[in-house]
C-alpha positions as CSV (number, residue, x, y, z in Angstrom):
1,M,89.5,116.8,122.0
2,A,90.0,117.6,118.3
3,D,93.5,116.2,118.5
4,L,92.3,113.0,120.2
5,L,89.7,112.4,117.6
6,A,92.2,113.0,114.8
7,R,94.8,110.7,116.3
8,S,92.2,107.9,116.6
9,G,91.4,108.2,112.9
10,K,88.0,109.9,113.5
11,L,88.8,112.7,111.0
12,E,85.3,113.7,110.0
13,E,84.3,113.9,113.7
14,A,87.4,116.0,114.4
15,E,86.5,118.4,111.5
16,V,82.9,118.8,112.7
17,F,84.1,119.4,116.3
18,I,86.5,122.1,115.2
19,E,84.0,123.8,113.0
20,A,81.5,123.8,116.0
21,M,84.0,125.4,118.4
22,P,82.6,128.5,120.2
23,V,85.8,130.3,119.4
24,Q,87.6,130.6,116.1
25,P,90.0,127.7,115.8
26,D,93.6,128.8,115.2
27,I,96.0,127.5,112.7
28,S,97.6,125.1,115.1
29,I,94.3,123.2,115.5
30,W,93.8,122.9,111.8
31,G,97.5,121.9,111.4
32,A,97.0,119.0,113.9
33,L,94.0,117.8,111.8
34,L,96.0,118.1,108.6
35,S,98.9,116.1,110.1
36,A,96.3,113.3,111.0
37,C,95.0,113.4,107.4
38,R,98.5,112.8,106.2
39,I,98.9,109.8,108.5
40,F,95.5,108.3,107.5
41,D,95.9,109.2,103.8
42,E,92.6,111.2,103.9
43,T,92.9,113.6,100.9
44,L,89.3,115.1,100.8
45,I,89.3,116.4,104.3
46,A,93.0,117.4,104.0
47,E,92.2,119.6,101.0
48,R,89.4,121.4,102.9
49,V,91.8,121.9,105.8
50,C,94.5,123.2,103.5
51,E,92.0,125.8,102.2
52,R,91.3,126.8,105.8
53,I,95.0,127.1,106.6
54,M,95.8,129.2,103.5
55,A,93.0,131.5,104.4
56,F,95.0,132.6,107.5
57,D,97.3,135.5,106.8
58,T,99.9,133.7,108.8
59,E,103.7,133.7,109.0
60,N,103.7,130.1,110.2
61,T,106.1,128.5,107.7
62,G,105.4,125.0,109.0
63,C,101.8,125.0,108.1
64,H,102.5,126.4,104.6
65,V,105.0,123.7,104.1
66,L,102.6,121.0,105.4
67,A,99.9,122.2,103.0
68,S,102.4,122.3,100.1
69,N,103.6,118.8,100.9
70,L,100.0,117.4,100.9
71,Y,99.2,119.0,97.5
72,A,102.5,117.5,96.2
73,A,101.5,114.1,97.5
74,I,98.3,114.2,95.5
75,G,99.9,115.7,92.4
76,K,98.3,119.1,92.6
77,W,101.4,121.0,91.4
78,D,99.5,124.1,90.6
79,M,98.6,124.5,94.3
80,V,102.1,123.7,95.3
81,G,103.3,126.5,93.1
82,K,100.8,129.0,94.6
83,I,101.8,128.1,98.1
84,R,105.5,128.5,97.3
85,K,104.8,131.9,95.7
86,S,102.9,132.8,98.9
87,I,105.9,131.8,101.0
88,E,108.2,133.9,98.8
89,A,105.8,136.9,98.8
90,K,105.6,136.8,102.6
91,K,109.4,136.4,102.8
92,L,109.1,133.4,105.0
93,K,112.1,131.2,105.5
94,K,112.0,127.5,104.8
95,D,114.9,125.8,106.5
96,P,116.8,123.2,104.5
97,G,116.8,119.7,105.9
98,F,119.9,118.5,107.9
99,S,120.7,115.5,110.0
100,W,123.7,115.0,112.2
101,I,125.3,112.1,114.1
102,E,128.2,111.9,116.5
103,V,130.8,109.2,115.8
104,K,134.0,108.9,117.9
105,N,133.5,112.3,119.5
106,K,133.1,114.1,116.2
107,V,129.8,115.4,114.8
108,Y,129.1,114.8,111.1
109,V,126.3,116.8,109.3
110,F,124.4,115.6,106.3
111,G,122.2,117.6,104.0
112,T,119.4,116.1,101.9
113,G,120.7,115.3,98.4
114,E,124.1,116.8,99.0
115,Q,127.3,115.2,97.9
116,L,129.1,113.9,100.9
117,V,132.6,115.1,101.7
118,E,133.7,112.0,103.7
119,Q,133.3,108.4,102.6
120,S,130.9,109.4,99.8
121,E,131.5,106.4,97.6
122,E,131.3,103.9,100.6
123,V,128.1,105.5,102.0
124,Y,126.2,105.5,98.6
125,K,127.3,101.9,97.8
126,F,126.2,100.8,101.3
127,L,122.8,102.5,100.8
128,E,122.3,100.7,97.5
129,V,123.0,97.3,99.2
130,L,120.8,98.2,102.1
131,T,117.9,99.3,99.9
132,G,118.2,96.0,98.0
133,L,117.9,94.1,101.3
134,M,114.9,96.3,102.3
135,A,113.2,95.5,99.0
136,K,113.5,91.8,99.7
137,E,111.8,92.4,103.1
138,G,108.9,94.1,101.3
139,Y,109.9,97.8,101.2
140,V,108.5,99.8,98.3
141,P,109.5,103.5,98.0
142,D,106.5,105.8,98.5
143,R,107.2,108.4,95.9
144,K,104.4,110.7,97.1
145,F,106.8,112.0,99.6
146,V,109.0,113.5,96.9
147,L,107.9,117.2,96.8
148,Q,109.1,118.0,93.3
149,D,107.4,117.4,90.0
150,V,110.1,115.1,88.5
151,E,110.3,111.7,86.8
152,E,109.6,108.6,88.8
153,D,113.2,107.3,88.7
154,D,114.4,110.7,90.0
155,K,111.9,110.5,92.8
156,K,113.3,107.2,93.9
157,H,116.8,108.7,94.0
158,M,115.7,111.7,95.9
159,L,114.2,109.6,98.6
160,F,117.4,107.5,98.7
161,T,119.5,110.6,99.5
162,H,117.4,112.1,102.4
163,S,119.7,113.3,105.1
164,E,118.7,110.9,107.8
165,R,119.5,107.9,105.5
166,L,122.9,109.3,104.8
167,A,123.6,109.8,108.5
168,I,122.4,106.2,109.3
169,A,124.5,104.7,106.5
170,F,127.5,106.6,107.8
171,G,126.9,105.6,111.3
172,L,126.5,101.9,110.4
173,L,129.8,102.0,108.5
174,N,131.7,103.6,111.3
175,T,130.5,102.0,114.5
176,K,130.7,98.4,115.8
177,P,127.9,96.0,115.1
178,G,125.1,96.3,117.7
179,T,126.0,99.9,118.6
180,P,122.8,102.0,118.9
181,L,122.7,105.1,116.6
182,L,121.5,108.5,117.7
183,I,120.6,111.0,114.9
184,M,119.2,114.5,115.1
185,K,117.2,116.1,112.4
186,N,116.0,119.7,112.2
187,L,112.8,119.0,110.3
188,R,110.1,116.4,110.5
189,A,111.1,113.0,109.0
190,C,109.1,112.1,105.9
191,G,106.8,109.1,105.9
192,D,108.9,107.1,103.4
193,C,112.1,107.6,105.5
194,H,110.1,106.5,108.6
195,T,109.1,103.3,106.9
196,A,112.6,102.7,105.5
197,I,114.2,103.1,108.9
198,K,111.9,100.5,110.4
199,Y,113.1,98.1,107.8
200,I,116.7,99.1,108.4
201,S,116.5,98.6,112.2
202,K,115.3,95.0,111.6
203,I,117.9,94.2,108.9
204,V,120.9,95.5,110.8
205,A,119.6,94.4,114.2
206,R,120.3,97.9,115.8
207,E,118.4,100.4,117.8
208,I,118.2,103.7,115.9
209,L,117.0,106.7,117.8
210,I,116.1,109.8,115.8
211,R,115.0,113.1,117.1
212,D,113.2,115.1,114.5
213,S,111.3,118.4,114.9
214,N,108.2,116.6,116.2
215,R,109.4,113.9,118.6
216,F,111.8,111.1,119.4
217,H,111.6,108.0,117.4
218,L,113.1,104.8,118.7
219,F,113.3,102.2,115.9
220,K,113.9,98.6,116.9
221,D,113.2,95.3,115.2
222,G,111.1,96.9,112.5
223,F,108.9,99.0,114.7
224,C,108.9,102.6,115.9
225,S,108.0,103.9,119.4
226,C,105.7,106.5,118.0
227,G,103.3,103.9,116.7
228,D,103.5,105.6,113.2
229,F,101.8,108.8,114.5
230,W,104.0,111.9,114.6
């Protein structure tokens, strides 16, 4: 019930429902509400939920990361630092982000922000051209999804080099026009990449199927099968 309320945007009702539960809600329930707060850009409730999550003496790395990401999005870098120290103190492991794509029976793996081994120059040049075309369609980079306290220009570049974008560019360069792309990612796709890929699918007239840690996303003609909730 709490998840249904959250998904429909009734975040206050979801929060009240959770607090009134006859049993103590676990971290997964609060995590679902926090995810909905991120989708609907509700920072006040999200901050309260973050406090609830951090009160758990948990080894759930995902919830720690989700809370850290939310504080980063609203510029509370002191809280980001506290959560990261908590992750280190508990010796929790935060997996680095990777995406991979199969082209001509060979699997190519891409790490966020990493220098490519193959076709590096071509991929980055293609991404620059693609980003320019996206801007003409109305795309504006959402820098709140950069999780480091850096300069604005650096934030734009960091979004530009997220692993799924590198994989998409590589796939577009090395497959025939119209060929659907299938990309796997070990972590959840960020909101800005999700928006960017919708634009890309429309511009290149291709279906792009991405499996992240949450679900499958089928991007086609500027839309995603998840309805922007994941």
